[in-house]
C-alpha positions as CSV (number, residue, x, y, z in Angstrom):
1,M,44.0,148.2,171.0
2,R,47.4,147.1,171.0
3,P,49.3,147.1,167.3
4,T,49.3,143.3,167.3
5,H,45.3,143.3,167.7
6,Y,45.2,145.7,164.7
7,V,47.4,143.4,162.5
8,L,45.1,140.6,163.1
9,L,41.8,142.2,162.9
10,S,43.3,143.4,159.5
11,A,44.3,139.6,158.8
12,A,41.0,138.4,160.0
13,V,39.2,140.8,157.4
14,A,41.2,139.9,154.6
15,F,40.5,136.0,155.1
16,L,36.9,137.1,155.4
17,L,37.1,139.2,152.3
18,K,39.4,136.3,150.5
19,L,37.1,133.5,151.2
20,Y,33.6,135.5,150.1
21,C,35.7,136.0,147.0
22,A,36.7,132.6,146.6
23,S,32.8,131.1,147.1
24,T,31.1,133.4,144.8
25,T,33.4,133.3,141.8
26,I,35.2,130.5,139.9
27,G,38.5,132.1,139.2
28,T,40.9,131.9,136.5
29,N,41.7,129.0,134.0
30,D,44.0,127.4,136.4
31,V,40.7,126.2,138.3
32,V,39.3,124.8,135.2
33,M,43.0,122.9,134.5
34,F,43.3,121.7,138.0
35,N,39.8,120.2,137.7
36,H,41.0,119.2,134.2
37,W,44.2,117.4,135.0
38,G,42.6,116.0,138.1
39,K,40.2,114.0,135.7
40,L,43.2,113.0,133.8
41,I,45.1,111.6,136.9
42,N,41.9,109.7,137.7
43,R,41.4,108.4,134.5
44,N,44.4,107.7,133.6
45,G,47.2,107.7,136.0
46,L,49.7,110.4,137.5
47,A,52.4,108.6,135.0
48,H,50.3,108.8,132.1
49,T,49.3,112.8,133.2
50,Y,53.1,113.6,132.7
51,Q,53.6,111.6,129.7
52,T,50.5,113.3,127.6
53,M,50.5,116.7,129.3
54,P,53.7,118.6,129.4
55,L,51.7,121.6,130.3
56,F,51.1,119.6,133.8
57,N,54.3,121.0,135.9
58,H,53.3,120.1,139.6
59,T,54.5,117.5,141.8
60,P,52.7,114.3,142.6
61,L,51.2,116.1,146.1
62,I,49.7,118.8,143.9
63,A,48.5,116.0,141.4
64,A,47.1,114.0,144.1
65,F,45.3,117.5,145.4
66,S,43.9,117.7,141.9
67,A,42.5,114.6,141.8
68,G,40.8,114.6,144.8
69,L,39.1,118.1,143.8
70,Q,38.1,116.7,140.6
71,K,36.2,113.7,142.6
72,I,34.7,116.1,144.2
73,N,33.2,118.1,140.9
74,G,33.1,114.6,139.1
75,D,32.7,114.7,135.1
76,D,31.0,118.1,134.6
77,A,33.7,120.7,134.2
78,A,31.0,123.2,132.9
79,N,29.5,122.7,136.3
80,L,32.1,124.3,138.3
81,G,30.4,127.4,139.2
82,K,28.2,125.0,140.9
83,S,30.4,123.0,142.8
84,E,32.7,123.5,145.9
85,V,35.8,122.9,143.5
86,P,36.8,126.6,143.1
87,L,36.4,127.6,146.9
88,L,38.4,124.4,147.7
89,L,40.9,125.3,145.5
90,R,41.7,128.4,147.0
91,L,41.2,127.8,150.8
92,P,45.0,126.8,151.2
93,G,46.3,129.7,150.0
94,I,43.8,131.9,151.9
95,A,44.5,130.1,155.2
96,A,48.4,130.4,154.4
97,D,48.0,134.1,154.2
98,F,46.4,134.3,157.5
99,L,49.1,131.9,159.1
100,M,52.1,133.9,157.4
101,V,50.8,136.7,159.3
102,L,51.1,135.0,162.6
103,V,54.6,133.5,161.5
104,L,55.3,137.4,160.9
105,L,54.4,138.4,164.3
106,R,56.7,135.7,165.9
107,I,59.7,137.3,163.4
108,R,58.7,140.6,164.8
109,Q,59.5,139.5,168.4
110,L,62.8,137.5,167.5
111,T,63.7,140.5,165.3
112,G,62.2,143.8,165.3
113,S,61.0,143.7,162.0
114,P,58.8,144.4,160.2
115,P,57.3,147.3,161.7
116,W,53.5,147.7,162.2
117,W,52.4,149.4,159.4
118,A,53.9,147.3,156.9
119,L,52.8,144.2,158.7
120,T,49.3,145.5,158.6
121,L,49.9,146.4,154.9
122,F,50.9,142.9,154.4
123,A,47.8,141.3,156.1
124,L,45.7,143.5,153.9
125,S,47.4,143.3,150.8
126,P,45.5,143.7,147.6
127,V,48.3,141.3,145.6
128,S,47.2,138.9,148.3
129,Y,43.7,139.5,147.9
130,M,43.6,139.0,144.2
131,V,46.0,136.0,143.8
132,S,44.8,134.0,146.9
133,G,41.0,134.9,146.6
134,Y,40.3,135.1,143.0
135,H,42.8,133.8,141.0
136,G,43.1,129.9,142.0
137,N,46.3,128.4,142.8
138,V,48.5,127.0,145.6
139,D,51.5,129.6,145.5
140,S,50.7,131.1,148.9
141,V,51.4,127.9,150.4
142,L,54.7,127.7,149.1
143,A,55.4,131.5,150.4
144,L,54.6,130.3,153.7
145,M,56.7,126.8,154.0
146,L,59.4,128.8,152.7
147,L,58.9,131.6,155.2
148,V,58.6,128.9,158.0
149,A,62.0,127.5,156.9
150,V,63.8,130.9,157.7
151,W,61.8,131.5,160.7
152,M,63.2,127.9,161.8
153,C,66.6,129.3,161.1
154,V,66.2,132.0,163.3
155,E,64.9,129.9,166.1
156,K,67.8,127.3,165.4
157,K,65.7,124.4,164.8
158,P,67.6,122.6,161.7
159,V,65.2,120.0,161.5
160,L,62.0,121.6,161.3
161,C,63.8,124.3,158.9
162,G,64.2,120.7,156.7
163,L,60.5,119.5,157.3
164,A,59.6,122.8,155.8
165,I,62.1,122.9,152.6
166,G,60.9,119.6,151.9
167,L,57.6,120.6,152.3
168,A,57.5,123.7,150.4
169,C,59.2,121.6,147.4
170,Q,55.8,119.2,147.4
171,I,53.9,122.3,146.6
172,K,56.4,123.5,143.7
173,V,60.1,122.6,142.7
174,I,61.0,126.2,142.6
175,P,61.8,126.5,146.2
176,L,64.7,124.2,145.1
177,L,66.3,127.4,143.7
178,F,67.0,128.4,147.6
179,T,68.5,125.2,149.2
180,P,72.1,126.4,148.6
181,L,71.7,129.1,151.2
182,F,69.9,126.7,153.8
183,F,72.8,124.4,153.2
184,M,75.7,127.0,153.8
185,F,73.9,128.5,156.7
186,W,73.5,125.5,158.6
187,W,77.2,124.2,157.7
188,E,78.2,127.4,159.3
189,Q,76.1,126.5,162.3
190,K,77.7,122.9,162.3
191,K,74.1,121.8,161.8
192,W,74.0,121.1,158.5
193,R,73.2,116.8,158.5
194,P,69.8,117.1,160.3
195,Y,68.8,119.6,158.0
196,F,69.8,117.8,154.8
197,I,68.6,114.4,155.8
198,T,65.7,115.8,156.8
199,A,65.0,117.5,153.7
200,S,66.5,115.4,151.3
201,L,64.3,112.2,152.6
202,L,61.2,114.3,152.6
203,I,62.0,115.9,148.6
204,L,62.9,112.4,147.6
205,A,59.8,110.9,149.4
206,G,57.3,113.2,147.7
207,W,58.4,112.9,144.3
208,S,59.5,109.1,144.2
209,P,56.0,108.3,142.7
210,A,56.9,110.4,139.5
211,M,60.8,109.8,139.9
212,V,60.3,106.4,139.8
213,N,57.8,105.7,136.9
214,V,58.4,108.8,134.4
215,P,61.6,110.4,135.3
216,L,62.3,112.2,132.5
217,E,58.8,113.2,131.7
218,F,59.3,114.7,135.4
219,Y,62.1,116.1,134.8
220,R,61.0,117.8,131.3
221,N,57.6,119.4,132.8
222,T,58.8,120.4,136.5
223,L,62.6,120.7,137.1
224,S,63.2,122.3,133.6
225,Y,60.0,124.1,132.9
226,P,60.9,127.0,130.6
227,G,58.3,129.6,131.7
228,Y,55.8,131.4,129.2
229,W,57.9,133.4,126.7
230,G,57.0,137.0,125.8
231,I,54.5,138.0,128.6
232,W,56.9,139.0,131.0
233,G,60.2,141.2,131.2
234,I,63.5,140.2,128.9
235,S,61.1,137.9,126.7
236,Y,58.4,141.0,126.4
237,W,60.8,143.6,125.2
238,L,62.8,141.3,122.6
239,R,59.3,140.3,121.1
240,A,58.7,144.0,120.9
241,T,61.9,144.5,118.8
242,G,60.1,142.6,115.7
243,I,63.1,140.0,115.3
244,E,61.1,137.0,114.0
245,G,63.4,134.5,116.1
246,F,61.3,136.1,119.2
247,Q,58.0,136.8,118.2
248,K,56.5,133.4,119.6
249,V,54.5,133.4,122.5
250,G,54.7,130.4,125.0
251,A,56.4,127.4,126.8
252,F,57.1,124.7,123.7
253,E,58.6,124.5,120.4
254,L,60.4,128.1,121.0
255,H,63.0,129.4,118.0
256,A,66.5,128.6,119.5
257,M,67.1,131.8,119.8
258,Q,64.5,132.1,122.7
259,N,65.9,128.7,123.8
260,T,69.1,130.4,124.0
261,V,67.9,133.5,125.8
262,M,66.0,131.5,128.5
263,S,69.0,129.1,128.9
264,V,71.3,132.1,129.9
265,S,68.7,133.5,132.0
266,K,68.6,130.3,134.4
267,Y,72.1,130.4,134.3
268,L,72.3,133.7,135.6
269,I,69.8,132.9,138.0
270,I,71.5,129.9,139.6
271,F,75.3,131.8,139.6
272,S,73.3,134.4,141.7
273,V,71.8,131.8,144.1
274,L,75.1,130.4,144.6
275,A,77.5,133.8,144.8
276,V,74.6,135.1,147.7
277,A,75.3,131.5,149.6
278,W,78.9,131.6,149.7
279,R,79.2,135.3,150.3
280,R,76.5,135.3,152.9
281,R,77.4,132.0,154.6
282,K,78.5,133.5,157.8
283,D,75.9,136.0,158.1
284,R,73.0,135.7,161.2
285,A,69.8,134.2,160.2
286,E,68.0,137.1,160.2
287,S,70.0,138.0,156.8
288,L,68.5,134.8,155.1
289,F,65.6,137.5,154.8
290,C,67.9,139.9,152.7
291,S,69.1,136.8,150.8
292,I,66.2,135.3,149.8
293,A,64.2,138.8,149.0
294,F,67.4,139.5,146.6
295,I,67.4,136.4,145.0
296,W,63.7,136.5,144.3
297,A,64.3,140.0,142.8
298,V,67.0,138.7,140.4
299,F,64.3,135.7,139.4
300,F,61.8,138.1,138.7
301,V,64.1,140.1,136.7
302,L,65.7,137.7,134.6
303,S,63.3,135.4,134.2
304,T,61.8,135.2,130.8
305,G,58.3,134.0,131.9
306,I,56.4,134.8,135.0
307,A,52.5,133.9,136.0
308,A,50.4,136.5,137.6
309,Q,49.8,134.3,140.8
310,Y,54.1,134.2,141.5
311,F,54.0,137.7,143.2
312,V,52.9,136.3,146.4
313,W,56.1,134.2,146.5
314,L,58.2,137.0,147.5
315,A,56.3,139.5,149.4
316,P,57.3,138.3,153.0
317,F,60.6,138.2,152.5
318,I,60.9,141.9,150.8
319,L,58.6,142.8,153.8
320,V,61.3,141.9,156.5
321,A,64.4,142.9,154.6
322,T,63.4,146.3,153.4
323,P,59.7,147.5,154.6
324,R,59.3,150.5,152.6
325,W,60.8,149.0,149.6
326,Y,57.7,146.2,150.3
327,A,55.3,148.9,150.1
328,W,56.4,150.2,146.7
329,I,57.3,146.7,145.2
330,T,53.6,145.8,146.1
331,A,51.7,149.0,145.1
332,S,53.2,148.6,141.4
333,C,52.6,144.8,141.4
334,S,48.5,145.8,142.5
335,L,48.4,148.1,140.0
336,F,49.9,145.3,137.1
337,L,47.3,142.5,138.8
338,F,44.5,144.7,138.7
339,A,44.9,145.3,135.1
340,F,45.8,141.8,134.3
341,Y,42.4,140.2,135.9
342,N,40.5,142.7,135.1
343,T,40.9,142.5,131.4
344,I,40.8,138.4,131.3
345,S,37.8,138.8,133.5
346,N,35.9,141.6,131.7
347,F,37.7,141.7,128.3
348,S,36.5,144.0,125.5
349,P,38.9,146.0,123.0
350,T,37.5,149.1,123.9
351,Q,37.6,148.5,127.7
352,S,40.2,150.1,129.8
353,P,41.2,147.9,132.8
354,W,40.0,150.9,135.1
355,N,36.6,150.5,134.1
356,P,36.3,147.1,136.2
357,G,33.3,145.0,136.1
358,L,32.1,142.2,138.3
359,W,34.8,139.2,138.3
360,N,33.7,135.8,138.3
361,I,35.8,133.8,135.9
362,G,38.8,134.6,133.9
363,F,40.1,133.2,130.7
364,S,44.1,134.5,129.8
365,E,44.4,134.4,125.9
366,G,46.8,135.8,123.6
367,K,44.3,138.4,122.4
368,H,44.7,139.8,125.9
369,L,48.3,140.6,126.0
370,P,48.3,143.8,124.0
371,F,45.9,145.0,127.3
372,W,47.4,144.0,130.5
373,G,51.2,143.2,128.7
374,P,52.4,146.9,129.0
375,W,51.3,147.0,132.7
376,H,54.0,144.5,133.7
377,V,56.4,147.3,133.2
378,A,55.4,148.8,136.9
379,P,56.5,145.7,139.2
380,W,59.6,144.8,136.4
381,L,61.1,148.2,137.2
382,A,60.5,148.6,140.6
383,L,62.4,145.2,141.6
384,I,65.1,146.0,139.0
385,A,65.0,149.8,141.2
386,Y,65.4,147.4,144.5
387,L,68.4,145.4,142.9
388,V,70.1,148.4,142.1
389,W,69.3,149.6,145.9
390,H,70.5,146.5,147.5
391,V,73.8,146.0,145.2
392,A,74.8,149.3,146.4
393,K,73.7,149.6,149.6
394,R,73.2,146.4,151.4
395,W,75.0,143.2,149.6
396,R,76.4,142.2,152.7
397,C,73.0,142.8,154.7
398,K,75.1,141.6,157.9
399,L,74.5,143.6,161.0
400,P,76.4,144.2,164.3
401,N,76.7,141.2,166.9
402,N,73.4,141.5,169.4
403,E,71.8,144.3,167.3
404,V,68.2,143.1,166.4
405,M,67.2,143.9,163.0
406,T,64.9,147.1,163.5
407,D,62.9,149.0,160.9
408,K,65.8,152.2,161.3
409,T,68.8,149.2,160.9
410,R,67.3,148.3,157.4
411,E,66.3,151.5,156.4
């Protein structure tokens, strides 16, 4: 068999395993929340949901998706285990994982990376299995659209790149963070207008149902969503100091000290994006993988609140940029996610996360944090190490003319 066939076979096996998991489990509390939000949207409308549910931080497209899922299930939220909602909610992410493998195969033809072993690992990634197959959200679709946007830069197609970015921003608003990188790339290519017009019109059109009717609430819920303090990285360690101003766990009504740290974190992340966009504006399209991988790492290290399902966001970019680092980061993320999902799905005060039970439904609650919280240190430290390596060795991430991005030139 050719290497391509091994990768496709691995992707097919992973697809079937995720499909089986999604059809035999309910998933996490996100599945219940999607059904609840859909119920509110169907009963009271989108505007009322934004106004009364600050925790609803999704775009109008995902709101419509939630409403459609809830119509399938009806009003009986307790009957989720017998409905098609848990499977249908996870099906787009499962399909997106498979499509990302196909896109990465094309990227390998164009750039020489990722190597076959890393691409096979991506296809069989435990992180993707737990997030797409079990969790229940749309994050893998976001990763796919952002990956397609970079692919279109390599193919020199600004309109399709703008289309992909616009669609990514309809899944969640976080891809907006990367628009300066794409804009500066196309600016240097003298093709910024078709990219900018396509992306802007699609983003504005998709967000218009909320921006026109409830602009302040849409901004509050989505564009300025603060994250969940106390469960990840900087906020976790500040809470561990015991200082009173850092003790509350949550996303709203936080102490002034917590809000200050969150604001500084956001400004540093935005500054990093602008700095990378300017410094690498003249680099080849392939360098966008390095730039996005770097920005994702900055985001994860500096952010005060990261959800478990976010780990699929950075995977394809670190895979292409630095395959060996992808392997280490995937291993650390897998350890953390297993501890997290096993704890929330089979919680017992005396149970070790390495004595797994059968997963069916998982509810993340404050009482779980002492058990899975320490395990987040593994991926957090791995990403810090990646940033140190990147800054020390590959800040420019620029290759000689006519040189493909092979595994040798990367490593």
